[in-house]
N, C-alpha and C positions, 0 to 999 in steps of 0.2 A: 197512937197519936192523936191529940186533941185536935178538935176542930179549930181552935184559935192558933195552934201552932202551924197547923196545915195552911190556914189562911195567911199567917204571917210569912210562911216560906214561899207561897204562891205570890203573894204581893211583892216580896223582895226579888224574886225571880223576874217577875214582870218590869220592874223598874230598874233591873240592872242592865248596864251597858255591856257587860262582858259576855253574857250568855250567847248572843246571836254569833258574834265572831268565833266564839269557842266551838260552835257547831259548824258554822259556815266554811271556815279555813280548812279543816280536814277534809269536809265533803267536797269543797272545790279541788283539792289536791286528788281525791279519789276519782272524780268525775274526769278531771283533766287527764289522769293516766289511763282511764278506759277509753277516752276519745282517742288518745295516741295509739293504743292498741287496736282499736276498731279502724281507724285511719289505715294503720299498716296492713291490715287484714283485707280491706276493701279496695285499698289503693285511690282513695280519694284524691282529687287535686282540683280545689276551688277555682283557682284563677290560672293554674298551670303556668306560672312565670319560670322561665329559665334563668340564666345567669344574666343574659342581655336584658331581659325584663326588669330584673332586680336593680340592674345598673340604671335603667331609664327611670324607675321610681325613686331612686336615690337622687339622681340628677333633678327631677323635678321637685323633690322635697327640699334640696338646697336652693332651687331658684325661688321657690315659695318663701323660705326663710330670708332670702336676699330681698324680695319685693316688699314685703311687710316690715314697717318699721316698729310699729307698736306691738307689743306682746299681745294685746287683746285682739287686735286684728289678726294676728298669726293663728291664735287659737281658734278664732271663729273660721278662718280659711282651712283649717286641718279637720273640722267637723266632718264626718262622712254624712253626705245626704243620701239618705235611705231610697228615695225615689229617683235619683240621678238627674233632678231637675236643676240643681245648682241655684236654689232659691226662687226660681221662677215657678209660678203656679200653674203654668199651662194655658191660662186664659189670656186671650188677645184683647187688648184695651184699643177701642177705636176713638180715642178723644184727641181732638184736634184744637 
């Protein structure tokens, strides 16, 4: 294979939008299946919600949808806060 054909192929693959999903989708399916097997073997329970906990979460979700009128506000309210601060920085302001 000539260097110009190899360069053209490499350039085409770099600029193509279908290459990453072609690799990522099967990889995600395999990783998901492996995590399910690992979960079953180790007996992980992240939040350990039972039926009552799931019902409470469903009720909370419906209440949030009822409170927020605009879709944008609802989307922002449903974003999970990684630090659990709810948008609060943790710093106390002493402004009077």
